[in-house]
KOLNU-743928 format. One record per residue (C-alpha): residue number from 0; residue in one letter; x, y, z. Coordinates in Angstrom, 2 decimals. Each point is the difference from the previous one (the first is absolute). Layout:
# residues N
NUM  A  X  Y  Z
...
This chain:
# residues 295
0  M  -91.01  61.07  -25.54
1  I  3.00  -0.92  2.23
2  L  3.01  -1.45  -1.80
3  T  2.09  -2.78  1.54
4  S  3.75  0.34  0.51
5  R  0.63  -2.21  -3.07
6  Q  -2.30  2.10  -2.18
7  L  1.69  3.21  1.22
8  A  3.44  -1.49  -0.67
9  T  -1.05  -1.09  -3.51
10  I  -1.42  3.44  -0.84
11  T  3.13  1.71  1.41
12  W  2.28  -2.13  -2.19
13  L  -2.20  0.71  -3.04
14  V  0.29  3.75  0.63
15  I  3.80  -0.31  0.38
16  F  0.21  -1.98  -3.25
17  V  -2.14  2.52  -1.91
18  V  2.12  2.93  1.25
19  W  3.22  -1.84  -0.90
20  A  -1.36  -0.96  -3.44
21  L  -1.01  3.58  -0.78
22  T  3.48  1.30  0.91
23  N  1.88  -2.62  -2.06
24  T  0.43  0.88  -3.70
25  G  0.38  -3.57  -1.24
26  V  -3.02  -1.21  1.94
27  R  -2.07  2.97  -1.21
28  K  0.72  -0.97  -3.62
29  S  -1.00  -3.62  0.70
30  I  -3.16  1.14  1.75
31  R  -0.85  2.22  -2.97
32  S  0.19  -2.93  -2.43
33  L  -1.93  -2.18  2.46
34  L  -2.75  2.61  0.26
35  V  -0.25  0.17  -3.79
36  T  -0.62  -3.76  -0.02
37  L  -2.42  0.10  2.94
38  F  -2.03  2.80  -1.55
39  S  -0.50  -1.75  -3.32
40  L  -3.67  -0.07  -0.97
41  K  -0.30  -3.78  0.44
42  L  1.41  0.02  3.55
43  I  -2.03  3.07  0.97
44  I  -3.19  -1.81  -1.04
45  L  1.13  -3.14  1.86
46  F  0.83  1.86  3.24
47  T  -3.24  2.00  -0.28
48  V  -2.02  -3.22  -0.24
49  I  1.83  -1.61  2.94
50  I  -0.09  3.03  2.30
51  G  -3.50  1.07  -1.07
52  Y  -1.43  -3.48  0.64
53  N  1.66  -0.19  3.43
54  V  -1.27  3.47  0.94
55  A  -3.52  -1.05  -1.01
56  M  0.45  -3.20  2.00
57  V  1.11  1.96  3.10
58  L  -2.95  2.38  -0.35
59  G  -2.34  -2.99  -0.14
60  L  1.59  -1.53  3.12
61  W  -0.24  3.38  1.74
62  R  -3.69  0.30  -0.89
63  V  -0.78  -3.40  1.56
64  G  1.95  0.91  3.16
65  Y  3.00  -2.30  -0.55
66  W  2.72  2.53  -0.90
67  D  1.17  3.07  1.91
68  V  2.95  2.40  -0.18
69  T  2.13  -2.12  2.37
70  M  0.29  -2.53  -2.85
71  L  1.41  2.55  -2.46
72  Y  3.63  -1.12  0.32
73  D  -0.91  -3.69  -0.46
74  T  -2.16  0.95  -2.99
75  V  2.82  1.93  -1.70
76  V  2.39  -2.91  0.65
77  F  -2.50  -2.44  -1.51
78  I  -0.34  2.09  -3.16
79  A  3.80  0.25  -0.35
80  I  0.96  -3.55  1.03
81  G  -3.17  -2.00  -0.61
82  A  -1.86  1.54  -2.94
83  I  2.80  1.49  -2.13
84  S  2.33  -2.96  0.64
85  S  -2.76  -2.46  -0.96
86  V  -0.55  1.80  -3.30
87  S  3.77  0.16  -0.56
88  R  0.28  -3.78  0.49
89  A  -2.95  -0.52  -2.34
90  A  1.68  2.09  -2.70
91  S  3.18  -2.12  0.14
92  R  0.69  -2.15  -3.06
93  G  -0.72  -3.71  0.39
94  V  -2.70  0.34  2.68
95  T  -3.09  -2.19  -0.56
96  Y  -3.29  1.47  1.18
97  D  -1.59  -3.09  1.51
98  R  -1.65  -0.60  3.38
99  R  3.35  -0.80  1.61
100  F  1.37  3.41  -0.99
101  F  -2.88  1.92  1.61
102  F  -0.03  -2.24  3.09
103  K  3.76  0.38  0.41
104  T  -0.28  3.78  -0.44
105  L  -2.62  0.13  2.73
106  L  2.16  -2.07  2.35
107  V  3.14  2.06  -0.69
108  N  -1.88  3.23  0.73
109  L  -1.33  -1.42  3.26
110  E  3.42  -1.34  1.02
111  V  1.77  3.28  -0.67
112  M  -2.68  2.32  1.32
113  V  -1.15  -1.88  3.10
114  V  3.34  -1.35  1.25
115  F  2.59  2.47  -1.23
116  V  -2.05  3.21  0.01
117  F  -2.84  -0.12  2.49
118  L  1.31  -2.30  2.76
119  L  3.60  1.23  -0.17
120  D  -1.27  3.59  0.09
121  F  -2.24  -0.96  2.89
122  Y  3.04  -1.13  2.02
123  P  2.85  2.31  -1.08
124  F  3.28  0.70  1.77
125  R  0.94  3.44  1.30
126  F  0.42  2.77  -2.56
127  W  3.81  0.16  0.09
128  V  0.27  -3.79  -0.32
129  E  -2.33  0.11  -3.01
130  F  1.71  3.06  -1.50
131  L  3.63  -1.07  0.45
132  L  -0.23  -3.79  -0.26
133  I  -3.22  -1.63  -1.22
134  I  -0.95  2.17  -2.99
135  P  3.57  0.50  -1.40
136  F  0.91  -3.68  0.45
137  F  -3.11  -1.39  -1.70
138  T  0.23  2.56  -2.79
139  L  3.66  -0.87  -0.66
140  L  -0.70  -3.73  0.18
141  G  -2.92  0.35  -2.43
142  I  2.20  1.94  -2.45
143  L  2.71  -2.69  0.22
144  V  -2.52  -2.80  -0.63
145  V  -1.46  1.74  -3.06
146  G  3.39  1.23  -1.26
147  T  1.61  -3.47  -0.01
148  E  -3.02  -1.90  -1.33
149  H  0.87  0.10  -3.71
150  K  3.83  0.07  0.22
151  E  1.68  -3.26  -1.00
152  N  3.10  0.67  2.12
153  A  -2.05  0.83  3.10
154  K  -2.21  -3.08  0.35
155  K  1.59  -1.12  3.27
156  A  -0.24  3.50  1.42
157  H  -3.66  0.19  -1.09
158  Q  -0.80  -3.29  1.75
159  L  1.81  1.20  3.13
160  F  -1.96  3.26  0.07
161  K  -3.28  -1.86  -0.57
162  V  0.73  -2.41  2.87
163  L  0.93  2.94  2.23
164  Q  -3.18  1.84  -1.00
165  A  -2.17  -3.07  0.64
166  S  1.70  -0.73  3.35
167  I  -0.49  3.53  1.29
168  G  -3.56  -0.04  -1.31
169  L  -0.68  -3.17  2.02
170  L  1.50  1.62  3.10
171  L  -2.26  3.02  -0.45
172  I  -3.03  -2.25  -0.48
173  A  0.95  -1.85  3.19
174  Y  0.28  3.35  1.78
175  V  -3.44  1.04  -1.29
176  L  -1.59  -3.31  1.02
177  W  1.53  0.33  3.47
178  Q  -1.44  3.52  0.30
179  V  -3.40  -1.19  -1.27
180  V  -0.15  -2.76  2.63
181  K  1.29  2.34  2.70
182  N  -2.35  2.89  -0.85
183  Y  -2.91  -1.77  -1.71
184  E  -2.50  2.30  1.73
185  Q  1.20  2.90  -2.19
186  L  -0.97  -1.91  -3.16
187  M  -3.51  -0.68  1.28
188  H  -1.18  3.62  -0.33
189  I  -2.41  0.43  -2.89
190  E  2.06  2.83  -1.58
191  T  3.12  -2.17  0.09
192  L  -1.83  -2.94  -1.54
193  F  -1.34  2.25  -2.77
194  S  3.56  1.19  -0.72
195  L  1.30  -3.58  0.05
196  W  -2.65  -1.10  -2.53
197  L  0.44  3.08  -2.21
198  P  2.69  -1.60  -2.27
199  F  -2.23  -3.04  -0.57
200  V  -3.05  2.13  -0.76
201  M  1.89  2.34  -2.36
202  S  1.83  -2.89  -1.72
203  L  -3.26  -1.84  -0.58
204  L  -1.77  3.10  -1.31
205  F  2.97  0.78  -2.27
206  M  -0.19  -3.38  -1.79
207  P  -2.69  1.05  -2.56
208  V  2.01  2.99  -1.27
209  L  3.19  -2.08  0.01
210  F  -1.78  -2.61  -2.15
211  L  -1.17  2.68  -2.45
212  L  3.52  1.45  -0.23
213  C  1.37  -3.50  -0.65
214  A  -2.55  -0.33  -2.81
215  V  1.28  3.27  -1.49
216  F  3.62  -1.24  0.24
217  A  -0.84  -3.38  -1.57
218  Y  -1.95  1.44  -2.95
219  E  2.54  2.75  -0.54
220  D  2.75  -2.63  -0.23
221  A  -1.99  -2.06  -2.52
222  F  -1.05  3.04  -2.04
223  V  3.65  1.02  -0.47
224  V  0.59  -3.19  -2.02
225  L  -3.10  0.58  -2.12
226  S  0.99  3.62  -0.69
227  L  3.56  -0.91  -1.01
228  K  -1.06  -2.83  -2.30
229  G  -3.00  1.80  -1.50
230  R  1.37  3.41  -0.92
231  D  -1.02  -0.38  -3.63
232  N  -3.72  -0.44  0.85
233  E  -0.99  2.03  3.07
234  R  -3.71  -0.60  -0.49
235  L  0.46  -3.79  0.09
236  T  2.33  0.36  3.01
237  R  -2.65  1.94  1.92
238  W  -2.52  -2.71  -0.84
239  K  2.41  -2.70  1.23
240  K  0.43  1.85  3.31
241  Q  -3.76  0.13  0.44
242  R  -0.32  -3.72  -0.80
243  L  2.80  -0.79  2.46
244  F  -1.85  1.84  2.76
245  L  -3.33  -1.65  -0.86
246  H  1.67  -3.41  -0.08
247  F  1.92  0.15  3.29
248  G  -1.95  2.60  1.95
249  L  1.32  0.03  3.58
250  N  1.70  -3.40  -0.28
251  L  3.41  1.60  0.44
252  K  1.93  -3.22  0.52
253  A  -1.21  -1.40  -3.35
254  L  0.76  3.31  -1.72
255  Q  3.55  -0.03  1.36
256  M  0.51  -3.61  -1.11
257  F  -1.14  0.99  -3.50
258  R  2.34  3.03  0.07
259  R  2.96  -2.22  0.92
260  S  -0.76  -2.54  -2.75
261  T  1.13  0.17  -3.62
262  V  -3.62  -0.05  -1.16
263  I  -0.47  3.70  0.80
264  H  2.53  0.85  -2.73
265  E  -1.97  -2.08  -2.51
266  Y  -3.20  1.71  1.15
267  A  1.63  3.44  -0.32
268  R  1.40  -0.66  -3.51
269  E  -3.15  -1.60  -1.43
270  K  -1.60  2.11  -2.76
271  S  -3.36  -1.78  0.04
272  A  -2.41  0.71  2.86
273  D  -1.62  -3.43  -0.27
274  I  3.31  -1.85  0.14
275  A  1.09  2.22  2.94
276  I  -3.13  -1.06  1.94
277  D  0.70  -3.65  -0.86
278  C  3.56  0.46  1.26
279  L  -1.30  1.42  3.30
280  N  -2.65  -2.70  0.45
281  S  2.44  -2.77  -0.92
282  W  2.43  1.15  2.71
283  S  -2.79  0.05  2.60
284  D  -1.23  -3.46  -1.02
285  N  3.53  -1.45  0.25
286  R  0.42  1.60  3.42
287  S  -3.31  -1.45  1.20
288  S  1.01  -3.43  -1.27
289  R  3.34  0.16  1.85
290  Q  -1.76  1.03  3.20
291  T  -2.49  -2.89  -0.34
292  E  2.87  -2.49  -0.47
293  L  1.77  1.33  3.10
294  E  -3.18  -0.39  2.05
């Protein structure tokens, strides 16, 4: 596997950062607390599922002759940027797991991976340009965009950095398109086409596990309310969780709407199982009626 100048520059900067972090006392303490969080049982299970599924996916692609070792870098980048970031976005509060969410996630992965990872890596600048200018500048700009996003007194600066980031991104896309038109023969090789389609294939194959993880997040969020309101009768609370799952199944959008309504608190506090079922069915009937009126 031959690394491009941009990949070498990125790896070099990562090594420099790791060495600096390990020699800085304050950073070492921060890293220690971060590692404690990262190695919590819940996150270990989550990362194991994500990485394990992607490894199995790569093995399957390798068995059918699609994947080879030259795609290793792109695969690692997809797991870090595509898979883990997708799950991170899904775990954010306020996200609704409907078709638009999964379609948007697929498009974002393709946009980032194909344009900003594969094609830009396919047409990199020289190593010293990448090492001294491109990588440090984009890293700094990304930090400034994220760092000013939630600061009230830095809204204008945040907008300025976002415009600058978007403008430079458009220039890079224009540069890539110019290179594609100029050297289109290079993209016509079967190995290159396989690499170009790899983000799409991996994103598409990752959707089922992303959906299942979203289901876990949605039910976990709803079950928290039931557990808090039903501490005095754990047996009834367990039954309510089972009924909730049987009622909504994999209709995650409906489950989230129920979780965000006030009815879930009535359902959680209800002492009678029959009345709890009526409460659940009544909410669903009202929702169906509203949908029919809108149609």
